[in-house]
C-alpha positions in Angstrom: 143.8 89.3 174.5 147.4 89.1 175.9 149.2 85.9 176.5 152.4 83.9 175.8 151.2 83.0 172.3 150.2 86.6 171.3 153.5 87.9 169.9 154.2 84.9 167.6 151.4 85.6 165.0 152.5 89.3 164.9 156.1 88.4 164.2 155.2 85.9 161.5 153.0 88.5 159.7 155.9 90.9 159.6 158.3 88.2 158.5 156.1 87.1 155.6 155.6 90.7 154.5 159.4 91.3 154.4 160.0 88.0 152.6 157.5 88.9 149.9 159.2 92.2 149.3 156.8 94.4 151.1 158.6 97.6 152.3 159.7 97.9 155.8 157.5 100.9 156.3 154.4 99.0 155.3 155.4 96.1 157.6 155.9 98.4 160.5 152.5 100.1 159.9 150.8 96.6 159.7 152.5 95.7 163.0 151.2 99.0 164.6 147.7 98.3 163.6 147.8 94.8 165.0 149.4 95.9 168.2 146.6 98.6 168.6 144.0 95.8 168.5 145.6 94.0 171.5 144.9 94.9 175.2 148.3 96.5 175.5 147.1 99.7 173.8 144.1 101.9 174.5 141.1 99.5 175.1 137.7 99.6 173.5 134.8 99.7 175.9 134.0 96.2 177.1 131.8 94.6 179.7 133.7 93.3 182.7 133.9 93.8 186.5 135.8 97.0 187.1 139.2 96.9 188.8 139.5 98.5 192.2 140.3 102.2 192.3 143.9 102.8 193.3 143.8 105.7 195.8 144.5 108.3 196.9 142.7 110.2 194.2 143.7 113.8 193.3 142.8 116.4 190.8 145.1 117.2 187.9 143.9 120.0 185.7 140.3 119.3 184.9 140.6 115.5 185.6 140.6 113.1 188.5 143.6 110.8 188.6 144.6 107.8 190.7 147.7 107.1 192.7 149.5 106.2 189.5 148.5 109.3 187.6 145.9 107.5 185.5 142.7 109.4 184.7 139.6 108.0 186.5 136.0 108.6 185.6 133.8 108.1 188.7 130.5 106.4 187.8 128.2 104.9 190.3 125.1 105.0 192.5 123.5 106.9 195.4 122.0 105.4 198.5 120.1 107.5 201.1 119.3 106.2 204.6 121.9 107.4 207.1 120.6 111.0 206.7 117.2 110.0 208.2 118.1 107.0 210.5 121.2 106.4 212.6 121.5 102.7 211.8 122.2 100.3 208.9 120.1 97.3 210.1 116.6 96.3 209.2 115.4 97.7 205.9 118.1 100.2 205.3 119.7 98.0 202.5 123.0 99.4 203.5 124.8 96.1 203.8 127.5 94.0 202.3 125.1 92.2 199.9 123.9 95.5 198.4 127.4 96.9 198.0 128.4 93.6 196.3 125.5 94.1 193.9 126.6 97.7 193.2 130.1 96.4 192.5 128.8 93.7 190.2 126.8 96.4 188.3 130.2 98.1 187.7 130.0 101.0 190.1 133.4 102.5 191.2 131.8 105.2 193.6 128.8 105.1 196.0 127.3 108.3 197.4 126.1 108.0 201.0 123.9 110.5 202.6 124.6 111.6 206.2 122.7 113.4 208.9 124.6 116.0 210.9 122.0 115.7 213.7 123.1 112.2 214.5 126.9 113.0 214.4 127.3 116.2 216.6 127.1 115.7 220.3 125.4 119.0 220.9 122.3 118.0 218.8 119.2 116.6 220.5 119.1 113.7 218.0 122.8 112.8 218.7 123.5 109.0 218.7 126.8 108.0 220.1 127.2 104.9 217.9 126.4 106.7 214.6 130.0 107.3 213.6 130.6 103.6 214.0 127.7 102.8 211.7 129.2 105.1 209.1 132.5 103.3 209.6 130.8 100.1 208.7 129.3 101.5 205.5 132.7 103.0 204.6 134.4 99.7 205.2 131.9 97.8 202.9 132.4 100.3 200.1 136.2 100.9 200.2 137.2 97.3 200.8 135.5 96.5 197.5 137.7 99.1 195.8 134.9 101.6 195.4 135.1 105.3 196.5 132.8 106.2 199.4 131.5 109.8 198.8 130.2 111.1 202.1 127.5 113.7 201.6 126.2 116.1 204.2 122.5 115.8 203.4 120.5 116.9 206.5 121.1 119.5 209.2 119.1 121.5 211.7 120.2 125.2 211.2 120.4 125.5 215.0 120.8 122.7 217.5 117.7 120.7 218.3 115.6 122.1 215.5 114.0 119.8 212.8 116.6 118.0 210.7 116.1 118.0 206.9 117.8 119.4 203.8 118.1 123.2 204.4 119.0 126.1 202.2 122.5 125.6 203.2 124.8 124.1 205.8 124.9 125.8 209.2 127.8 126.7 211.6 127.7 123.3 213.1 128.6 121.8 209.7 132.1 123.3 210.1 132.6 121.1 213.2 130.9 118.2 211.5 133.4 118.3 208.6 136.4 118.8 210.9 135.4 115.6 212.8 134.4 113.6 209.7 137.7 114.5 207.9 139.7 113.6 211.0 138.1 110.2 211.1 138.5 109.3 207.4 141.5 111.2 206.2 143.7 108.2 206.2 141.4 106.1 204.0 142.4 106.9 200.4 139.0 105.9 198.9 136.9 108.4 201.0 135.8 111.7 199.5 133.8 114.4 201.0 130.7 116.1 199.5 130.2 119.3 201.5 126.6 120.0 201.2 123.9 118.4 199.1 121.7 121.1 197.4 122.3 124.7 198.4 119.4 126.9 197.3 117.7 130.2 198.0 121.0 131.9 198.8 123.4 134.4 197.3 126.7 133.3 195.8 128.4 135.2 198.6 126.6 133.1 201.2 127.2 130.0 199.2 130.9 130.6 199.3 131.6 132.4 202.5 128.5 131.9 204.7 126.3 134.5 206.2 122.8 135.3 207.4 119.7 133.5 206.1 116.3 134.7 207.0 113.7 131.9 207.0 110.0 132.3 208.0 110.6 130.8 211.4 114.3 131.6 212.1 117.2 133.9 211.2 120.3 131.8 211.3 123.9 131.8 210.1 124.9 129.5 207.2 128.4 128.1 206.7 129.9 128.6 203.4 131.6 126.1 201.1 135.0 127.7 201.6 134.7 127.5 205.4 133.8 123.8 205.2 136.5 123.1 202.8 139.0 124.8 205.1 137.7 122.7 208.0 138.6 119.6 206.0 142.0 120.7 205.1 142.9 121.9 208.6 142.9 118.2 209.6 145.6 117.4 207.1 143.1 115.5 204.9 144.0 115.7 201.2 140.9 113.6 200.1 138.9 114.9 197.2 136.3 117.5 198.2 133.1 117.7 196.2 131.4 121.1 196.1 127.8 121.3 194.8 126.7 124.4 192.8 123.9 126.8 193.9 120.2 126.6 193.0 119.8 123.0 194.0 123.2 122.3 192.6 122.0 123.3 189.1 124.2 126.3 188.6 128.0 126.5 188.4 129.8 129.1 190.5 131.0 132.2 188.7 134.7 132.5 188.6 134.9 135.1 191.4 133.1 132.6 193.7 135.1 129.5 193.0 136.9 128.0 195.9 140.5 128.5 196.8 142.3 125.1 197.3 143.3 121.9 195.8 141.7 118.5 195.0 138.3 120.2 194.5 135.6 118.5 192.3 132.5 120.6 191.4 129.2 118.8 191.4 125.9 119.3 189.8 122.4 117.8 190.1 119.9 117.8 187.2 116.3 116.8 187.4 114.3 118.3 184.6 111.2 116.8 186.3 112.1 116.6 190.0 108.6 115.3 191.2 106.4 114.0 188.4 106.9 113.1 184.7 104.9 114.9 182.0 102.2 116.0 181.6 102.3 117.0 185.3 105.9 118.2 184.7 105.7 121.1 182.3 109.4 121.7 181.8 110.0 122.3 178.1 112.0 119.6 176.3 112.1 117.5 179.6 114.1 114.5 178.2 117.0 116.8 177.1 119.4 117.3 179.9 121.6 119.8 178.0 120.0 122.2 175.5 122.5 124.7 174.0 123.9 126.9 176.8 121.5 125.5 179.4 121.2 122.8 182.1 124.3 120.5 182.0 125.7 122.5 179.1 125.9 125.5 181.4 128.7 123.6 183.1 130.9 123.3 180.1 133.0 126.4 180.7 133.9 125.3 184.2 134.7 121.8 182.9 137.6 123.2 180.9 139.4 124.0 184.1 138.0 121.8 186.8 136.6 118.2 187.1 132.8 118.2 187.3 130.7 115.1 188.4 126.9 114.8 188.0 126.4 113.6 191.6 122.6 113.3 191.2 120.2 112.8 188.4 117.1 110.7 187.8 113.5 110.5 186.3 110.4 110.3 188.5 109.0 107.3 186.7 110.8 104.0 187.2 109.3 102.6 183.9 111.1 105.2 181.8 114.8 105.3 181.2 115.0 107.8 178.4 116.2 110.7 180.5 118.6 108.7 182.5 120.2 107.4 179.3 120.4 110.8 177.9 122.3 112.1 180.9 124.7 109.2 180.8 125.4 109.7 177.1 126.0 113.4 177.6 128.4 112.6 180.4 130.3 110.0 178.3 130.6 112.5 175.5 132.2 115.0 177.8 134.3 112.6 179.9 132.3 113.5 183.0 131.6 111.3 186.0 128.1 110.6 187.3 126.1 109.1 190.2 122.6 107.8 189.5 119.7 108.3 191.9 118.5 106.0 193.5 119.6 102.5 194.5 116.1 101.4 195.5 112.8 100.0 194.3 110.5 102.1 192.3 107.2 102.9 193.9 105.2 102.6 190.7 103.2 105.7 191.4 104.9 108.0 188.8 105.5 110.5 191.7 109.0 110.7 193.1 109.4 107.3 191.6 113.2 107.3 191.3 114.1 103.7 192.1 116.4 101.9 189.8 115.7 98.3 191.0 112.9 95.7 190.6 113.6 93.9 193.9 116.0 93.5 196.8 116.7 89.8 195.9 118.2 89.8 192.5 118.9 93.6 192.2 117.6 93.4 188.7 117.2 96.9 187.1 113.8 98.3 186.3 113.4 100.3 183.0 115.0 103.4 184.5 117.8 101.4 186.0 118.6 99.5 182.8 120.6 102.2 181.1 122.5 102.8 184.4 123.5 99.2 184.6 124.4 98.9 181.0 126.6 102.0 181.2 128.3 100.8 184.4 129.1 97.5 182.8 131.2 99.3 180.2 134.9 99.4 181.1 137.9 100.7 179.2 140.2 103.6 179.0 137.5 105.8 177.3 135.2 105.4 180.3 137.3 104.9 183.5 140.9 105.6 182.9 143.7 103.1 182.5 142.8 99.8 184.1 144.7 98.7 187.3 146.8 95.6 187.4 146.1 92.7 189.8 149.0 93.9 192.0 147.6 97.4 192.2 144.1 96.0 193.1 145.6 94.0 195.8 147.6 97.0 197.1 144.4 99.1 197.2 142.6 96.4 199.2 145.5 96.1 201.7 145.4 99.9 202.3 141.7 99.6 202.9 142.1 96.7 205.3 144.8 98.7 207.2 142.3 101.6 207.6 139.5 99.3 208.7 141.7 97.9 211.5 142.7 101.4 212.5 139.1 102.6 212.5 137.8 99.7 214.6 140.5 100.2 217.2 139.5 103.9 217.6 
């Protein structure tokens, strides 16, 4: 701990060493060891409420850094809801109390799922107040010093068709991201996740868009580069997250990586996406990173770009083994992660991804316990250099300025 009395014992130790004839070199070495044990040097992992993130965030090499150039490891939670319903009331659990609970767990990022069908005015499910509901959620997250990661989760392929997760974003998604980026570009704690889980498409379509033939429809997909460009055309410099192909499992080959800046690549890994063993027959299912496979397939890209595991989980809320293994792998590679899902487990061992026991205490279930334990750890090794009280206050003031601006628009 630091404090006014901290330096005096250190000086007295050095003085006694000198007076007893200990060489100056030994005394200096002793001082260095003692200083390294104080909070002024690199800190050990401890449990504490994390400081507010100081935005804007940017990419530097293969790391994410804050406004002061300090490395930040983003670790947090995912909450669905706004992809399927255009409101935050009733049972959505998208409210101030839940975001307070996420913050108390130690999260510094929250991933929010959005539905394009509610946002775009040419869609049959368009809801004119939907952007204001998203504003409210963004306010709750960023005013608490956490990053709001806005994920395009549902779209329709063509206007007025069924909304759900598709093989890829559609041409309307380019307009969606232009409008979303315009709205939130001045909030330094907002980041954009271009599309949730591309799958069943070529790398060419993934990057640049193109034709997709479904059983019921031939349609045109928007590529990641097109959506990225739509964000940057607004002047927004916020972080842009780009999920890999094959349900976000696979990293892009070098020739298909995006052109631009402040790009974070994202992966999802569920070894058992629906049911645990024995129904799940994946080999070695509790291992998220066999040699050269699964998460380890991302290691080459991680040498040049930041990578965050933006979804992972286990379909049995009474088993936290896989969840802990993913978190441990991420910690060993200085990678960020977002656990799925901030909700109550259903107890069926089928799509049972909840991390909570109840909505009153927000106590973790067995799957959520390793998430809460890991989020409670702070320190340079996990989340970059801690912010000062003044920096935290500055971040909150910036957030409040953005909130007032958004409410007036």
